[in-house]
N, C-alpha and C positions, 0 to 999 in steps of 0.2 A: 559672831556677835548673837545668832541663836541661841547657840548655850549657855552666854552667860545672860538673856534674854528669859530663858526656859529655867535658870537658875534662881534668878531675881525672882520671876513670878514665885514660884516655891515658894521662898522663904520669905520674901516682903509682901510680893507683890499683888497675892492674891487674897491675905488677910487686909489689904488696904483696901481693895475696888467691893470685897464682900461687903466691908462697913458701911464705904461712902456710898455704893449703888448696890444696893442687895437687889438680887435677882428677884421675879414675882412669884409666887404664890404656886404650887405644881398642880395642875389639873390631874386627877386622881387617876386617868388612865394613863399620865406620862408616869406617875410617879416611879416607874420601873428604868425609866432612860437615866433616872438620876444617882449619883452616889448619897442624894439625900431626900426623903422622904417631906420634904418640907418647900424645896425651892425645885424652879423647872430650868433646864438647861440642856439642848443639845448636841451641849460642845464634847467633844472626845478628845483622850490623852492619848499623844503620837510623839515618842522619843524624837528629838530634832538632831542625836548620837546614839553610835555604836558603842561608846564609852562610857556615858554619863546617862544613866536613867533615873529619874527621882521622882515614883509615883507621887501626882500631888495630893493634897488635903481635901477634904470635904468643901473648906476653902474656894477651891479652883472652881466648883461648880456653882457660888452662892451668890454672883456681881451680876448683873444685867449687863454688864461689859465679858465678856470671855475671854482667852487669850487671845483669840485671834480676831478681836475687834480692833481696827486699824487706828482709830484715835486712842484706846489703849496703849494699844505699841507705841506710840508715837509721844504720847507722854512719859512711859516706861522709859524708855530707850533715850529721851533727851534728860531724864532724871538722873539715869546710869552715866552716859556720857558727860555732863556737867558732875556729878557727886566723884565719881571713877577719875575722871582727869582732873580734880582739884586733889584728890588726894595724893593719884603718883605725884605729882606737880608740888604740894606742899614736903611729903613724908620726902622725897630722892632732893629735892631744893633743900629742904632743911640738915638734912644728912651728907650731902656737900659742904653744905656753911658749913657744919661742925667739924667734920675731917679732914678734909680737901682744901675749900678755898686759903687762899692766904689773905690773912686781917691786916696785912699790911695796906692791902690795896686801898683800904678805905683812907688811908692817912695820901692818896695820890692828889694832886691839884684837879681831876679833872671827875673826883666821882662828888656825887654831890649831898646839900643834906636831907640827911631824914631818905636817902635811899633807899634803903632797904624795903622800908613802910608805904614809899609812893610805888616799889616793883610789885611788890604782895594785892596791892589795892588796885594796882591796874590789872596784873592777871586776872583778880578777883571780879574785877568787873569785867572781863575778855570771855568768863567761862563761858556765859548761859549763853553770848549770843555764836561762838564756836559750837556749844552742843547743837544751839537749835538747828545752822546749817547744815553740821557732819548728821544729824539725824535721818532726812530722807537719803542720805549713802547704807546707813544702817537697815530702811527697810526694804530697800533693792535687797540688798543679801539675804533678809530672813524671808522675803519672798520669793526668791531663785533666781534672780536675774543678774547673779555673778558667775564666776566659776571656781567658788569655794566647792570644799569636797572635804569628806566626814574620814574615811581610809584612804589608806596607800593602794588598795583595788579597787577606790573608785577616782585616784590620780590617773597620770601618764604612767608611772611606773614607778619602781621604788626608786631610780635613778633621779627622778625628780624632787623627791623630799628633799637632796641634800642641792640637787642644782636651783632651786626655787629662792634662793637666801642669795647667793650672788647676782640673778637676775631681779630680784625685790630692790638689792640697793643700787644695782648700774641704773636702772630704768627710774627710783626716785630722784634718785640722786641729779639726773639728766634735767628729767623736769623740774625739781626745784631748785635749781640751777638759773634754769631759763626764769620761773615766775619772780625766786630772790631779784635778778635784776631787772626784770622788768616795773619790778614796785621801788627801782631805784630811780624811773622814769619820772621826771622833774614833777608833772602834771597828775603823778600818781603816789610818788611821794611824800607830799605835803598833808595826802589825805590820808593817806593809811601806813606808810609805812614809818615815819615820822618817828610816833608813840616810842616803838621801841628802839629808835635809835637816839631818844631820851640820854640811852645809858652809856656814855661815853667810855668807863671802867663799869662794866658790867659784872654782877653777883652773881649767883646762882638763882638767885631769886627774878632775876628778867630773862630769864630761859620762855618763858611765856605770859610775857608784861609785853601783850600785844595791842592794836586796834583788831576785833574780832575777825572782821570781815581780813584781813593779813595772818594773823595765825592760819584762819580757816583757808585764804586759798595757798599757804603753804602746806598745808596737808591733803589738798587736793589730788595728788599723784600716790597717795599712799590708799585711796578710793579709785583710784583708777585702778588700779594694778590688777585688781581680781575682777573687774569689767572686761579687759583682755587679756590675763595670764591666769590659769587656774591658779590656787593656792589652799593649803592646808588651810580649814579653819582654825584648826592649835595655831600652828604657826603663824597664824594672822593676828591672834591674839599675843601671842608671843612679843612678834615685830611692832603691834602698837605700845606695848610697852618698852620696848626699846631702844622705839624712834624718843619716846618724852624721856626715857632714862638719857640716851645720847645730847639731845637737847638742852639738858644741864649741864652735860659735861664738859659743851664744847663756851658757857659759861661761869663756868669754876674757876678761873682764872691761873689752875695750875699748871705749868705750860712745861708737858710730857714728851709730847709727842712730837720731836725733831726730827719726822718726815715728811721728805717731798711728795709723799702720796696724801696720806693721811693730811684731813681735815680736823684738826685738833684743836684745843681752846686757843693757844696761840694763833694757828690762821684769824680764829674768828675774833680774836681780841686786835687782828688788825682791821679787820673788817668795820668792830666799832669806835677803834683811833680814827681811821680813814673814809671809810664810807663805801667807796669807788670799788674795792679790792674782796677776792675772795667771796663769795657769794654760795660758792658748795655748802653743802649738806654733810658728807662724809668721806670727801676724799677731794684732791687738788686738779683733778685732772679736767673739769668743763673748765674751770678757770684759765689752767694750761689754753685748753683749744681756745678759749675765747679771749683770750690775751688778758684777766681782769687777775693772774694769782700776784700775791706780792709775797714773799717770801718773808715770816719773824723774824726779828731778829736777830741776830747769835747771843745778846745777852741776854735774850727774854729764859733763855736753860741753863742760864748760870744764877744761881740764888743773892750772890752777895751783888748782879752789875742789874739785874732786871729789877730792883728797886732802888738804883744809885739818882743823884741827884741830876747827870748830866744823863742820863736815860730815860726820865719824866721829862726835863728840859726840852728834850726832842720832841718826846710826845704832844706836847703843851703844843709847843711851836706849830708843829703839823696840824697837827687835830683843831688849833684854833683857824687856821687859813682851810681847812677844809671845812667846815662850818657856816665859813663864809661864803666859800662857793656854791654848799649843796644849799642852806639853810638861810644865809644872810646874817639876820642878827642871833646872836646867840640869845633864847630867853631859861635855859637853866639859871638854877642859884647852887653856885657851891658852898661848902662848908668851908670859911676863912682857913689859910693853915695854920695858925697858930691855934686855930681851937682843933684840930685835928692830933697836932702832936700831942695833946693836953688831954686826947681820949685815952 
């Protein structure tokens, strides 16, 4: 995140802070310490990466809050997380909806009235809260409290440049399973996780439609990993993008991963339909060990059968039983079946 912060400062934030909080005039005896003879700043540029070095403009020295100011860092990191998170969500979810999502899902009896607009509104409402809760972890990163490193020479060795990927996936998959299953505890579910289960037949836009504390809680393992294990900082950014992309993929309703190992969209659809199964993120390993794995119906992998009346009838009957068991009264508002057929 330090590289992202430096690039944001260079191309955006330096100009904003110089305008909003201009530095005081430089005393004559200190004019040689600055890049301009008009303002006073003792801050000096130190690249955060051996690979990416962008010499700052004069505006980097023209704010009362220089780049090392922790309040400025907090505001900038919060803004990056909010804006970048929204862009990742909206762009990838829109592409998934346009090119992958099966639009016939919208005629399912458990598809809600105005569902996509509600999913987007809920996600947008959650992003600021998630960003605020995430920002302290970014501050730990940029102040050197994690094991992130810049070049392979600073890490454990070239072998680790490959090993960090499976290690990250296994570690985060295990902890997300535990956190996700914990969010289904009756005393927690109704306060935090219930908003995400409003979508019994989700679309890609449901991927980030969480309560903000719920969304943050399931991201904690990603932030814990570099506190415990070494991680290349560029790999960290790539994995952040991958995690968001994967979250959208398992909500896209396209059941292609008929695998006993991969927790794909079919497995996660079982979770949204039947609640108490398939808590895992990437694999089915921890669900199998925790006796919470439910194999997706074979019909889901056959185009003609997955949208059949018999399959939907079975899904509706069991989903309604699970809603009564987990939530009691069903407060959702569904589109009339006839209206869906005419869409």
